[in-house]
C-alpha positions in Angstrom: 24.2 54.4 -31.8 21.8 51.9 -33.4 21.6 48.5 -31.7 22.8 46.7 -34.8 26.0 48.8 -34.8 26.8 48.1 -31.2 30.4 47.2 -30.9 31.0 43.5 -29.9 34.5 44.0 -28.4 34.4 44.9 -24.7 37.7 46.1 -23.3 36.4 46.9 -19.8 33.1 47.7 -18.2 29.7 46.2 -19.1 27.7 46.0 -22.3 24.1 44.7 -22.3 22.0 43.5 -25.2 18.6 43.7 -23.7 15.8 42.6 -25.9 17.3 43.5 -29.3 19.4 41.9 -32.0 23.1 42.6 -32.8 24.7 41.0 -35.9 28.4 41.1 -36.9 28.9 37.9 -38.9 32.3 39.0 -40.1 33.6 40.3 -36.8 34.8 38.7 -33.6 33.1 39.3 -30.3 35.8 39.7 -27.7 35.1 40.3 -24.0 38.1 41.1 -21.9 41.0 42.3 -24.1 43.3 44.1 -21.8 45.4 42.7 -19.0 44.3 43.9 -15.5 40.8 45.0 -16.7 37.4 43.4 -16.3 34.8 43.3 -18.9 31.3 41.8 -19.1 28.5 41.2 -21.7 24.9 40.4 -20.8 22.4 39.1 -23.4 18.9 39.1 -21.9 15.2 39.4 -22.5 15.3 37.8 -25.9 18.3 39.7 -27.1 20.6 38.0 -29.6 24.2 38.4 -30.7 25.7 36.9 -33.9 29.4 37.1 -34.7 32.2 35.2 -36.4 34.2 34.1 -33.3 33.7 34.6 -29.6 36.5 35.0 -27.1 36.0 35.6 -23.4 39.1 36.5 -21.4 41.4 37.0 -24.4 44.9 37.9 -23.1 46.8 36.9 -20.0 45.7 38.9 -17.0 42.3 39.9 -18.5 39.0 38.9 -17.1 35.9 38.5 -19.2 32.4 37.4 -18.4 29.3 36.7 -20.6 25.8 36.0 -19.3 23.1 34.7 -21.7 19.8 34.5 -19.8 16.2 34.0 -20.4 14.1 32.3 -23.1 14.8 33.4 -26.7 18.1 35.0 -25.6 20.9 33.6 -27.8 24.6 33.9 -28.7 25.5 32.5 -32.1 29.2 32.0 -32.9 29.6 31.1 -36.6 33.1 29.7 -35.8 34.8 28.9 -32.6 33.9 30.1 -29.1 36.8 30.2 -26.5 36.1 30.8 -22.8 39.4 31.6 -21.2 41.8 32.1 -24.2 44.9 33.2 -22.2 43.0 35.0 -19.5 40.1 34.2 -17.2 36.8 33.7 -18.9 33.3 32.9 -17.6 30.3 31.9 -19.6 26.8 31.4 -18.0 23.9 30.1 -19.9 20.7 30.1 -17.9 16.9 30.2 -17.8 16.4 28.7 -21.3 19.0 30.7 -23.2 20.9 29.2 -26.2 24.5 29.4 -27.3 25.9 27.9 -30.5 29.5 27.6 -31.8 31.0 26.4 -35.0 34.1 24.3 -35.6 36.1 24.0 -32.4 35.3 25.5 -29.0 37.2 25.5 -25.7 36.9 26.3 -22.0 40.4 27.0 -20.7 42.3 27.1 -24.0 45.9 28.5 -23.5 48.5 27.6 -21.0 47.7 29.4 -17.7 44.2 30.2 -18.8 41.1 29.6 -16.7 37.7 28.9 -18.2 34.4 28.4 -16.4 31.1 27.6 -18.1 27.7 26.8 -16.6 24.6 25.7 -18.3 21.6 25.7 -15.9 17.8 25.6 -16.2 15.4 23.8 -18.4 15.9 24.7 -22.0 19.4 26.2 -21.5 21.6 24.7 -24.2 25.1 24.9 -25.8 25.5 23.2 -29.1 28.8 23.0 -30.9 30.3 21.6 -34.1 33.3 19.4 -34.6 35.0 19.5 -31.2 35.1 21.1 -27.8 37.8 21.1 -25.2 37.3 21.5 -21.5 40.8 22.2 -20.1 42.6 22.3 -23.5 45.9 23.8 -22.4 44.7 25.5 -19.2 42.2 24.8 -16.5 38.6 24.4 -17.7 35.5 23.7 -15.7 31.9 23.1 -16.9 28.8 22.6 -14.8 25.5 21.5 -16.4 22.6 21.4 -13.9 18.8 21.8 -13.4 17.9 20.7 -16.9 20.7 22.3 -18.9 22.1 20.6 -22.0 25.3 20.2 -24.1 25.4 18.6 -27.5 27.8 18.3 -30.4 30.4 16.1 -32.1 33.5 15.3 -30.1 34.0 16.4 -26.5 37.4 16.4 -24.9 38.0 16.9 -21.1 41.7 17.5 -20.3 43.0 17.7 -23.8 46.6 18.9 -23.8 49.5 17.8 -21.6 49.0 20.8 -19.3 45.2 20.7 -19.6 43.1 20.1 -16.6 39.4 19.6 -17.2 36.5 19.2 -14.9 32.9 18.4 -15.9 29.9 18.1 -13.6 26.6 16.9 -15.1 23.9 16.7 -12.5 20.1 16.7 -11.9 17.2 15.1 -13.6 16.7 16.6 -17.1 20.3 17.7 -17.5 22.0 16.0 -20.4 25.0 15.6 -22.7 24.7 14.1 -26.2 27.9 13.8 -28.2 29.5 11.6 -30.7 32.8 10.8 -29.0 33.7 11.6 -25.5 37.3 11.8 -24.3 38.1 11.9 -20.6 41.8 12.7 -20.3 43.3 12.8 -23.8 46.8 14.1 -23.0 45.9 15.9 -19.8 43.9 15.2 -16.6 40.1 15.0 -16.5 37.5 14.6 -13.8 34.0 13.9 -15.0 31.0 13.3 -12.7 27.5 12.5 -13.8 25.0 12.4 -10.9 21.6 12.9 -9.4 19.5 11.7 -12.3 21.4 13.3 -15.2 21.9 11.5 -18.6 25.0 11.3 -20.8 24.9 9.7 -24.3 27.8 9.0 -26.6 28.7 6.7 -29.4 32.2 6.1 -27.9 34.0 7.0 -24.6 37.8 7.0 -24.3 39.6 7.5 -21.0 43.3 8.3 -20.4 44.1 8.0 -24.1 47.7 9.1 -24.3 50.7 8.3 -22.0 50.7 10.4 -18.9 47.0 11.2 -19.1 44.5 10.6 -16.3 40.8 10.3 -16.6 38.1 9.8 -14.0 34.4 9.0 -14.8 32.0 8.8 -11.9 28.4 7.9 -12.3 26.2 8.1 -9.2 22.7 8.7 -8.0 19.3 7.1 -8.6 18.2 7.6 -12.2 21.7 8.7 -13.4 22.5 6.9 -16.7 25.5 6.9 -19.0 24.9 5.1 -22.3 27.5 4.6 -24.9 29.0 2.2 -27.4 32.5 0.9 -26.6 34.5 2.3 -23.7 38.3 2.4 -24.1 39.5 2.8 -20.5 43.2 3.4 -20.1 44.6 3.2 -23.7 48.0 4.4 -22.5 47.3 6.4 -19.3 45.5 5.9 -16.0 41.8 5.7 -15.9 39.2 5.2 -13.2 35.5 4.4 -13.6 33.3 4.5 -10.6 29.6 3.5 -10.7 27.9 3.9 -7.4 24.7 4.5 -5.4 22.0 3.9 -8.1 24.0 5.1 -11.1 24.0 3.0 -14.3 26.7 2.7 -17.0 25.5 0.9 -20.2 28.0 -0.2 -22.8 28.3 -3.0 -25.3 32.1 -3.4 -24.7 34.4 -2.1 -21.9 38.1 -2.4 -22.8 40.5 -1.9 -20.0 44.3 -1.4 -19.8 44.7 -1.5 -23.5 48.4 -0.8 -24.0 51.4 -1.8 -21.9 52.0 0.8 -19.2 48.3 1.8 -18.9 46.4 1.4 -15.6 42.7 1.0 -15.6 40.2 0.4 -12.8 36.4 0.0 -12.7 34.6 0.0 -9.3 31.0 -0.7 -8.6 30.2 0.7 -5.1 27.4 1.7 -2.8 23.9 0.4 -3.3 21.9 -0.4 -6.5 24.6 0.7 -8.9 24.7 -1.1 -12.2 27.4 -1.8 -14.8 25.7 -3.2 -17.9 28.5 -4.4 -20.2 28.1 -7.2 -22.7 31.8 -7.9 -22.3 34.9 -6.5 -20.5 38.3 -6.9 -22.1 41.5 -6.9 -20.1 44.4 -5.8 -22.2 48.2 -5.4 -22.1 48.3 -3.0 -19.2 47.0 -3.3 -15.6 43.2 -3.8 -15.4 41.3 -4.0 -12.1 37.5 -4.7 -11.8 36.3 -4.2 -8.2 32.9 -5.1 -6.8 32.7 -2.9 -3.7 29.0 -2.6 -3.2 26.6 -3.3 -0.4 23.8 -5.0 -2.3 22.2 -8.2 -1.0 22.9 -9.6 -4.5 24.5 -8.0 -7.5 24.5 -9.9 -10.7 27.0 -9.3 -13.5 26.1 -11.3 -16.6 28.7 -9.9 -19.0 31.8 -11.8 -20.2 35.2 -11.1 -18.7 37.9 -11.8 -21.3 41.7 -11.6 -21.0 43.1 -10.3 -24.3 46.2 -8.8 -25.6 46.6 -6.4 -28.4 49.1 -7.2 -31.1 49.4 -4.2 -33.4 45.8 -3.5 -34.1 44.6 -7.1 -33.4 43.0 -8.2 -30.2 43.6 -11.8 -29.2 41.7 -13.9 -26.7 42.8 -15.9 -23.7 46.4 -14.7 -23.5 47.5 -12.7 -20.5 50.2 -10.1 -21.2 49.1 -7.4 -18.7 48.0 -7.7 -15.1 44.3 -8.6 -14.9 42.7 -8.5 -11.5 39.1 -9.1 -10.3 38.4 -7.9 -6.8 35.4 -8.8 -4.6 35.6 -6.3 -1.7 32.1 -6.2 -0.2 28.5 -7.2 -0.8 27.4 -10.3 -2.6 28.2 -10.6 -6.3 27.0 -13.3 -8.8 29.1 -13.8 -11.9 26.5 -15.4 -14.2 28.4 -15.0 -17.6 30.9 -17.3 -19.3 34.2 -15.9 -18.0 36.3 -18.9 -18.9 38.5 -16.7 -21.1 39.5 -14.6 -18.1 43.1 -15.6 -17.2 43.9 -13.1 -14.6 43.7 -13.4 -10.8 40.6 -13.1 -8.6 40.9 -11.7 -5.1 38.0 -12.3 -2.7 38.8 -10.0 0.2 35.3 -9.2 1.5 31.7 -10.1 1.0 30.8 -13.1 -1.2 31.6 -13.9 -4.8 29.3 -16.5 -6.4 30.4 -18.3 -9.5 27.2 -19.0 -11.5 28.8 -20.1 -14.8 32.6 -20.2 -15.5 35.6 -18.3 -14.3 39.1 -18.7 -15.5 42.3 -17.8 -13.7 43.5 -18.4 -10.1 41.4 -17.4 -7.1 42.7 -16.2 -3.7 40.1 -15.9 -0.8 41.2 -14.1 2.3 40.3 -11.5 5.0 36.8 -12.7 5.6 35.8 -13.0 2.0 33.7 -15.9 0.8 33.7 -17.9 -2.5 30.6 -19.8 -3.5 28.4 -20.7 -6.3 27.6 -23.7 -8.4 29.7 -23.0 -11.5 33.3 -23.9 -12.5 36.6 -22.3 -11.9 39.3 -23.0 -14.5 39.0 -25.1 -17.6 40.4 -28.4 -18.8 42.7 -26.4 -21.1 43.7 -23.7 -18.6 43.8 -25.1 -15.0 43.3 -22.9 -12.0 44.4 -22.9 -8.4 42.0 -21.8 -5.7 43.6 -20.9 -2.4 41.5 -20.3 0.7 43.8 -18.4 2.9 43.5 -17.6 6.6 40.2 -15.8 7.2 38.9 -16.9 3.8 35.7 -18.9 3.4 34.7 -21.5 0.8 30.9 -21.8 0.7 30.1 -23.8 -2.5 26.6 -23.7 -4.0 23.9 -21.3 -3.5 22.1 -23.7 -1.2 22.9 -27.3 -2.1 24.9 -26.8 -5.3 28.3 -28.1 -6.4 31.4 -26.0 -7.3 33.9 -27.5 -9.8 37.5 -26.6 -9.7 39.5 -27.6 -12.8 42.9 -27.5 -11.1 44.0 -27.5 -7.5 42.4 -26.5 -4.1 44.4 -25.4 -1.1 42.9 -24.8 2.4 45.4 -22.9 4.6 45.4 -22.8 8.4 42.6 -20.5 9.6 40.4 -21.0 6.6 36.8 -22.2 6.6 34.7 -24.5 4.5 30.9 -23.8 5.0 28.6 -26.5 4.0 24.8 -26.6 3.6 23.1 -30.0 3.4 19.6 -30.8 1.9 17.1 -31.6 4.7 15.1 -33.8 2.3 17.9 -35.9 0.8 21.6 -36.8 1.1 22.6 -34.0 -1.2 24.8 -31.3 0.1 27.1 -28.4 -0.9 30.0 -30.1 -2.6 33.3 -29.3 -4.3 34.8 -31.4 -7.1 38.6 -30.8 -7.6 40.1 -32.3 -10.8 43.6 -32.0 -9.5 45.0 -32.0 -6.0 43.3 -30.9 -2.8 45.6 -29.9 0.1 44.0 -29.6 3.5 46.5 -27.7 5.6 44.2 -27.1 8.5 41.2 -24.9 8.5 37.7 -25.8 9.7 34.4 -27.1 8.4 31.3 -25.3 9.5 28.0 -27.0 8.8 25.3 -24.3 8.3 21.8 -25.8 8.5 19.1 -24.3 6.4 15.5 -24.5 7.4 14.0 -28.0 7.1 13.8 -31.4 8.6 17.2 -32.9 8.3 17.9 -36.6 8.5 20.1 -36.5 11.7 21.6 -39.9 10.8 22.8 -39.2 7.3 26.2 -38.9 5.6 26.8 -36.1 3.2 29.6 -35.9 0.6 31.3 -32.5 0.7 34.6 -33.0 -1.2 35.6 -35.2 -4.1 39.2 -35.1 -5.5 40.3 -36.4 -8.9 44.1 -36.6 -8.4 45.3 -36.5 -4.8 43.8 -35.7 -1.4 46.3 -34.8 1.3 46.1 -33.4 4.9 43.0 -32.8 7.0 40.8 -30.1 8.4 41.5 -29.1 12.0 37.9 -29.8 13.0 34.2 -29.4 12.2 31.4 -27.5 13.9 27.7 -27.1 13.3 25.1 -24.6 14.2 22.8 -27.4 15.4 22.1 -27.6 19.1 21.3 -31.3 19.2 23.5 -32.8 16.5 27.3 -33.4 16.4 29.0 -33.3 13.0 31.9 -35.6 12.1 34.2 -35.7 9.1 35.1 -39.0 7.4 38.2 -39.1 5.2 38.7 -41.7 2.6 42.1 -41.1 1.1 41.9 -44.0 -1.3 38.6 -42.8 -2.8 39.8 -39.2 -2.3 36.6 -38.1 -0.6 35.5 -36.2 2.5 32.1 -36.8 4.0 30.1 -35.0 6.7 28.1 -37.2 9.1 25.5 -35.8 11.5 24.8 -37.7 14.7 22.6 -37.1 17.8 24.6 -35.7 20.7 23.8 -36.0 24.4 22.3 -32.5 24.7 18.8 -33.0 26.1 15.9 -30.8 25.0 15.3 -29.9 28.6 18.8 -28.4 28.8 17.8 -25.7 26.4 14.5 -24.9 28.1 14.2 -21.6 30.0 10.7 -21.5 31.5 8.6 -23.9 33.6 6.3 -24.7 30.7 9.3 -25.2 28.3 11.1 -27.5 30.8 8.0 -29.7 31.3 7.4 -30.0 27.6 11.0 -30.6 26.8 11.2 -33.4 29.4 8.4 -35.1 27.5 10.1 -34.5 24.1 13.2 -36.3 25.4 11.2 -39.5 25.8 10.2 -39.6 22.1 11.7 -42.2 19.9 13.8 -41.0 17.0 13.0 -43.6 14.3 10.6 -42.2 11.7 9.3 -39.4 13.9 9.2 -36.2 11.9 8.6 -34.1 15.0 11.7 -35.5 16.7 13.7 -34.9 13.5 12.6 -31.3 13.3 13.6 -30.7 16.9 17.0 -32.3 16.8 17.9 -30.2 13.7 17.1 -26.9 15.3 19.9 -24.4 15.1 21.7 -23.5 18.3 19.8 -20.3 18.8 18.1 -19.9 22.2 15.2 -17.8 20.9 14.4 -20.2 18.1 14.5 -23.2 20.4 12.3 -21.5 23.0 9.7 -20.4 20.5 9.6 -23.9 19.1 8.9 -25.3 22.5 6.2 -22.7 23.1 4.5 -23.5 19.8 4.2 -27.2 20.7 3.0 -26.7 24.3 -0.8 -26.4 23.7 -0.9 -23.6 26.3 -4.2 -22.4 25.0 -6.0 -25.3 26.6 -4.9 -24.2 30.0 -5.6 -20.5 29.4 -9.1 -21.2 28.2 -10.0 -22.7 31.6 -9.4 -19.4 33.4 -11.4 -17.5 30.8 -14.4 -19.9 31.3 -14.1 -19.6 35.1 -14.2 -15.8 34.8 -17.3 -16.2 32.5 -19.3 -18.1 35.2 -19.1 -15.0 37.5 -21.3 -13.2 35.0 -24.1 -15.5 35.9 -23.6 -14.9 39.6 -23.7 -11.2 39.0 -27.0 -11.5 37.0 -28.6 -13.5 39.8 -27.6 -10.9 42.4 -28.9 -8.1 40.3 -32.2 -9.9 39.8 -32.8 -10.5 43.5 -32.1 -6.8 44.3 -34.7 -5.8 41.6 -37.3 -8.3 42.9 -37.2 -6.7 46.3 -37.6 -3.2 44.8 -34.1 -2.4 46.0 -33.8 1.3 46.8 -30.0 1.4 46.3 -30.2 1.9 42.6 -32.6 1.2 39.7 -31.6 -2.5 39.3 -29.7 -3.6 36.2 -32.5 -6.2 35.7 -36.1 -5.1 35.6 -39.1 -7.5 35.8 -40.6 -8.3 32.5 -44.0 -9.2 34.0 -45.8 -9.6 37.3 -48.6 -11.8 38.6 -51.3 -10.7 41.0 -50.3 -8.0 43.5 -49.5 -9.0 47.0 -48.9 -6.7 50.0 -45.3 -6.1 51.0 -44.2 -7.7 54.3 -44.4 -5.4 57.2 -40.6 -5.8 57.9 -39.8 -3.8 54.8 -42.1 -0.8 55.5 -39.3 1.3 57.1 -37.2 1.5 54.0 -39.2 0.3 51.0 -41.5 2.5 49.0 -44.9 1.5 50.3 -46.6 2.5 47.1 -44.7 -0.1 45.1 -45.7 -3.7 45.8 -43.7 -6.8 44.9 -45.1 -9.3 42.4 -46.1 -12.8 43.4 -44.1 -14.0 40.4 -42.1 -12.4 37.6 -39.9 -13.0 34.6 -36.7 -11.3 33.7 -33.8 -11.3 31.2 -30.4 -9.7 30.9 -27.8 -9.5 28.2 -24.2 -9.3 29.1 -20.8 -8.8 27.5 -17.2 -8.4 28.5 -13.7 -8.2 27.1 -10.7 -9.7 29.0 -7.0 -9.2 28.3 -4.3 -10.8 30.3 -0.6 -9.9 29.7 1.9 -12.6 29.2 5.2 -13.2 31.0 8.3 -15.3 30.4 6.3 -18.5 30.9 2.9 -17.8 29.2 1.8 -15.7 26.2 -0.6 -12.9 26.1 -4.3 -14.1 26.2 -7.5 -12.3 25.2 -11.1 -13.4 25.5 -14.5 -11.9 24.9 -17.9 -13.2 26.1 -21.5 -12.3 25.2 -24.9 -13.8 25.9 -28.0 -13.6 27.9 -29.7 -15.0 31.1 -33.4 -15.3 31.6 -35.4 -16.5 34.6 -38.7 -16.8 36.4 -39.2 -16.5 40.1 -41.9 -16.4 42.8 -42.4 -15.0 46.3 -42.8 -17.7 49.0 -43.2 -17.4 52.8 -43.8 -13.7 52.4 -40.1 -12.7 52.5 -38.3 -15.2 50.2 -37.8 -14.9 46.5 -37.1 -18.2 44.7 -36.5 -18.7 41.0 -34.9 -20.7 38.2 -32.9 -19.5 35.2 -31.4 -20.5 31.8 -28.9 -18.8 29.6 -26.7 -19.0 26.5 -23.5 -17.3 25.7 -20.4 -17.6 23.6 -16.8 -17.0 24.6 -14.1 -16.4 22.0 -10.4 -16.4 22.9 -7.0 -16.2 21.2 -3.3 -16.0 22.0 -1.3 -14.4 19.2 1.9 -15.2 21.0 1.1 -18.9 20.6 -0.8 -18.8 17.3 -3.8 -20.3 19.0 -7.5 -19.4 19.1 -10.8 -21.0 20.1 -14.4 -20.5 21.1 -16.9 -22.0 23.5 -20.7 -22.3 23.4 -22.0 -22.0 26.9 -25.4 -23.3 28.1 -26.5 -22.5 31.6 -29.2 -23.7 34.0 -29.6 -22.5 37.6 -31.7 -21.6 40.6 -31.5 -18.8 43.2 -33.1 -17.5 46.4 -32.9 -14.4 48.5 -34.6 -12.4 51.2 -34.5 -9.2 53.1 -35.0 -8.3 56.8 -35.7 -4.9 58.3 -33.1 -3.8 60.9 -33.1 -0.8 63.2 -31.1 1.4 60.8 -31.5 -0.3 57.5 -32.2 -3.6 55.7 -30.2 -6.8 55.8 -30.2 -8.5 52.4 -29.3 -12.0 51.5 -28.8 -13.4 48.0 -27.7 -16.9 46.9 -27.7 -19.1 43.8 -26.3 -22.1 42.0 -25.8 -22.6 38.3 -24.2 -25.2 36.0 -22.8 -24.3 32.6 -22.0 -26.8 29.8 -19.1 -25.7 27.6 -18.6 -27.0 24.1 -15.2 -25.9 22.9 -13.4 -25.7 19.6 -9.7 -24.8 19.4 -7.2 -24.3 16.6 -3.5 -23.7 16.8 -0.6 -23.5 14.4 2.8 -25.1 14.9 5.6 -24.0 12.6 9.3 -24.1 13.1 12.4 -25.4 11.3 10.4 -26.5 8.2 7.9 -28.4 10.3 4.3 -27.2 10.3 0.8 -28.4 11.2 -2.6 -27.0 12.0 -4.1 -28.7 15.0 -7.8 -28.7 15.9 -9.8 -30.0 18.9 -13.4 -30.3 19.9 -14.1 -31.1 23.6 -16.5 -30.5 26.5 -16.2 -28.9 29.9 -18.5 -27.8 32.7 -18.6 -25.2 35.4 -20.6 -25.2 38.6 -20.9 -21.9 40.5 -22.5 -21.5 43.9 -22.6 -18.3 45.9 -24.0 -16.4 48.9 -24.0 -12.7 49.6 -25.0 -10.5 52.6 -25.5 -6.8 52.3 -26.6 -4.0 54.6 -28.6 -1.2 53.0 -28.7 2.3 54.6 -30.7 5.2 53.3 -29.3 8.8 53.5 -31.8 11.3 52.0 -32.1 10.7 48.3 -29.0 8.4 48.4 -28.5 4.8 49.6 -25.4 2.9 50.5 -24.9 -0.9 50.8 -21.7 -2.5 52.1 -21.7 -6.2 51.1 -19.7 -9.4 51.3 -19.9 -12.2 48.7 -18.6 -15.8 48.8 -18.5 -17.7 45.5 -17.2 -21.1 44.6 -16.5 -22.3 41.0 -15.9 -25.9 40.3 -14.6 -26.5 36.7 -14.1 -29.8 34.9 -12.6 -30.4 31.5 -13.0 -33.7 29.7 -10.1 -35.4 28.1 -9.6 -35.1 24.3 -7.3 -35.7 21.4 -6.2 -33.0 18.9 -6.3 -33.8 15.2 -3.6 -32.9 12.7 -1.3 -34.3 10.1 1.7 -34.9 12.3 2.8 -36.2 15.7 2.5 -32.7 17.1 -1.1 -33.4 18.0 -1.7 -33.7 21.8 -3.6 -36.2 23.8 -5.0 -34.0 26.6 -6.1 -35.5 30.0 -9.3 -34.6 31.8 -8.9 -32.0 34.6 -10.7 -30.6 37.7 -10.3 -27.3 39.5 -12.0 -25.6 42.4 -11.7 -21.9 42.9 -13.1 -19.7 45.7 -13.8 -16.0 45.4 -14.5 -13.5 48.2 -15.6 -10.0 47.4 -15.9 -7.1 49.8 -17.5 -4.0 48.3 -19.8 -1.0 48.6 -22.8 0.0 46.4 -24.2 3.5 46.2 -27.0 5.1 44.4 -28.7 8.5 44.2 -31.6 10.0 42.3 -30.6 13.0 40.1 -33.0 15.9 39.6 -32.6 17.0 35.9 -36.0 18.7 35.4 -38.4 16.5 33.7 -36.3 13.4 34.2 -34.9 11.9 37.4 -32.3 9.3 36.4 -30.6 7.1 39.0 -26.9 7.2 39.1 -25.4 4.0 40.6 -21.9 2.8 41.4 -20.3 -0.4 42.8 -16.7 -0.8 43.9 -15.2 -3.9 45.4 -12.2 -6.0 46.1 -12.2 -9.6 45.0 -9.7 -12.3 46.1 -9.3 -15.7 44.7 -8.3 -18.9 46.6 -7.6 -22.5 45.6 -6.9 -23.5 42.0 -6.0 -20.1 40.5 -3.2 -21.5 38.3 -4.8 -23.0 35.2 -3.0 -26.1 34.0 -3.3 -28.7 31.2 -1.7 -32.1 31.2 -1.0 -33.8 27.9 1.3 -36.1 26.0 2.5 -36.6 22.4 2.0 -40.0 20.9 4.9 -42.0 22.3 6.0 -39.5 25.0 5.6 -39.1 28.7 3.0 -36.8 30.1 3.8 -33.1 30.7 1.9 -30.2 32.3 1.9 -26.6 31.2 0.3 -23.6 32.8 -1.9 -21.0 31.2 -2.8 -17.5 32.1 -4.0 -17.7 35.7 -7.1 -16.5 37.4 -6.3 -13.1 38.9 -5.8 -13.4 42.7 -6.7 -9.8 43.6 -9.0 -7.7 41.5 -10.6 -4.3 41.9 -14.1 -4.4 40.6 -16.0 -1.4 39.3 -19.5 -0.6 38.0 -21.0 2.7 37.1 -24.3 3.4 35.4 -27.4 5.5 34.8 -31.0 4.4 34.6 -33.7 6.4 33.0 -37.5 6.0 33.5 -38.7 6.7 30.0 -42.2 5.6 30.9 -43.8 4.3 34.1 -43.2 0.8 32.9 -40.0 1.3 30.8 -36.4 1.8 32.0 -33.4 2.5 29.8 -30.1 1.8 31.5 -26.5 2.3 30.5 -23.6 0.9 32.5 -19.9 0.3 32.4 -18.2 -2.6 34.3 -14.6 -3.2 34.8 -12.1 -5.4 36.6 -8.5 -4.5 37.1 -5.6 -6.4 38.4 -1.9 -6.8 37.8 -1.5 -7.8 34.1 -5.3 -8.2 33.8 -7.9 -5.8 32.3 -11.6 -6.6 31.9 -14.1 -4.1 30.5 -17.8 -4.4 29.8 -20.4 -2.1 28.4 -24.2 -2.8 29.0 -27.2 -1.1 27.5 -30.6 -2.4 28.8 -34.2 -1.7 28.2 -36.6 -3.1 30.7 -40.4 -3.1 30.4 -42.8 -4.2 33.2 -46.5 -5.0 32.7 
C-alpha cells in the first residue's frame, strides 16, 4: 500500500510513519478505537500526518498512544485533537517535533477519561487554535520540559465540574504563550511553573465558577509568569504561591471577587517576587501572606479593599474578609495602602510600614511591627494591638510611626526602641487616639555609635488619652541603666539613660584588660568622647573585651621583646667572627675575613690542632648580613605578634699579645613588627657600635676557646595602631627612642676526630634594654602617654657545634651544625605602663621573651676559589608558642 493511502485509524497494534508523508484532510485519525485493546502510532524521522480530527483513546476501555519525535516530524490536525476522549490517551511530542490542532483541543475530555501529554526537548511544540482543555471532563495531565513549548488562544486547566487538570511547566527554555489562562474553571486545577520556565498570558483566571479550585505555583530561579490582570477566586477557591526565586508579574491582582470565594496569595522561601501594581480584595475571603526568609522583601504595590456591585468595583468598602499576614522574614510595604480596610496579622518576622496602611493590626507570637509610615487615616481610624509575644519596633533606625487611631500594649508585649547616638532623636510612636499600656516591657536596643549617656529620648506621644504603664524597661547596654518617665498630663513617655554602678573592670577578663579597665574607671565623664563610647557599649562580653584590647597599646610592650631578641644577632655575629679569626677548625666560619695585614706566625700553643700552613692575620676586616623572622602565638591575655629583622654588622680587629684578638664593630638593621589581633604595627631603625675580644689555649686533648663582646644599639621606633569600636575610631601614631646594651662571654672546648670536629660550649649573655617615655598622637583621647621603662634579661646557652669536611670529588664543602638550649632569666615579661589624659596609670604585658628555647643552625660552605667562600645556612629557634627562622647566604673573599 502506498504511504499516502496508509489508514489513519488504528484499532490495535502499532503503525509507524517513518520519514514519509500521509495526508487525509477529510478523515479523522483515531488511535485506540476498541475497548480492551491497545493501539499506537509513531511519527518519526521527518514523517508527517495530516488529518481532519485526531482522537487518541476514543472509547471507554481503549488505550491509544501517539509519539511524534524528531526534527521535521509533524502531526497536523485541521480541527480538534482529543487525547483521552473516553478512554486512555497518551501524546508525546519530543526532540523538536511539531503538533498543531484547530478549534478546540483537549487532554482528558470525557467523564472517566484519562489524558496524558508531554512536550519535551528544544523545538518541540504544540500550537492550538481557539481553546484547549486539560482535564475537561476527565483527568488530564500535561508536562512541558527541557525546552518544549505550548501556544494558542485560551487554555483551560480543570474545565468541567468533574474535570481534574494538572499542568507542569519546567526548565529553562520551556514556555507557554496563550491569550487567556484559566486555572480551575468549573473543576480542579494544579499548575506549577518551575526551574526557569516562562509563562505568558494576557489574562489569568483562577477558580472561576462556584465549587472550582485552582492552584498556581511559581518557583525556582529564573522562573517567570507574566500576565495582565489576574482574577483569583472569582467564585471558587484559589491559591497562588510564589517561592524560591520565582517571579509573578501582573498589573492587577484581584482576589476573592464574589461572595463565597476564597483566595490566597503566599510569597515564601527566598528571593521570590510578586510584582503587582495593585492588589484588590473583593467580596469574598482574601488572604495575602508574606512567608519568606529574605533579609528584606519590599512590596511596592497598592493594597485596596474593594467590593463589587454588579459589574462595578468600589474602593475602600469592606464586604468580604480581607487579611494580610506577615508570617516570616522582613517585609517592607512601601506603597500607599491606605485604602486597605481589612486586618493585618503580624505573627512572625517583621512587617515595616514604609508608607500608609489602613485597617486594624494585631501583632503576636514573636512578630514585630515597625517602619516610619502611618497606620490608619483620619477618615478611617485603626486600632493597633500588640499582644503577648508581639513586638512594636517603630522606625527603621530612628524613625517615627504614626497611628491614626488607638494603640494597645497587652501584658507580655514588647516595645523596642533605638535612639540616635548623635542627637536626642529616637524611635517614636505618635498615637492620635488613645494609648493603653496594659503591661509589656520596653527594650532599648542601642545601635553602633557614641550615645549621650545622660540624654532623655521621647518614645511615645498620645493625642487623646494615655493610660496605664509598662511593666519595666531594659537595655542592651552594659554600663547604662534606662528609666521611663511618664507625663500623663502631656500624654508622653520618655526614655532616660543614666550611668549605672557597673565598673569597666567588672567586665574585664584578662590581666591586661583588668589593668586597663581600672584606669578607664578613673576617667571623667563630661565631654569625654572615649568615656561616652565605652559606657554605651552593648552588654556583649566579646565586644567589651575586644574594645579593651584595642585601647591597651599592647604593641609597645611586645616590641620590647622583639628588640631584645634582635640584640642576640649581634652577639652571634661576634662569636662567629672570633672563631673565624682563629682559623677555627670546627667549621668554615659564617664570617670570613675580608682582608689581612702582614702575616705573623701562629702561637705555638695552637700547633697541635690548627693547620700550620694557615697563618692568622695581624689585623682583618669582616662583614656579615643577617635576617630572621619571628612569630609568637597569642593567648587569652596578649595577641599574636610577628617580627622580622634584617641588617649587617662590620668590624675590624687585630691580634695582640700573640693569643688575643681584639676588635670593634658597627652595624645597621631594621626590625618590622605587627599584631593583627591588635590592629597594630611598627618598625625600628637599629644602629649598633661594639667591641669584642677572644683567645684560644691549647689543652691536652683539644683547644679551650673564649669569646666575649659588648655592643650598644640605638633604636628609633615608629608605631601605628587603629582603635575602632562602637562608632568610636582613631589612628594613633608614635615616634620614640630605645636602647639595648648586650654583653656576653662564652667558653668552648674543641675536639678533633678525624675529618670532623666537635665543640661543646657555654654562653652567658646579658641584655639591658631601656625605652624612653613618649606620647602617642591622634584625634581623640585614646592616645596614650607612655612612661619610660628599663629591663634586664640574662640568657644562658649550652650547646654543641660539629663540623666535617665532605668529599664530593672536585669540591670539598664543609657541613656544619649547631644545636643548643637557651634559658632566659630576669625580666622576661615585657610590659608597658601608660595613661590616658585624665586617667590613672595602667600596665599591660606584651608577648614575653621565651624562657626556654631550642636553637639550631645547619649550613654548607663551599670554597669556590682559594680566597672565596660561598656559604648557605639555616638558623632556627623553637619554643612553646614561639617560632623563629632565618636563612643566610654569604660570600666571603680574603685578600
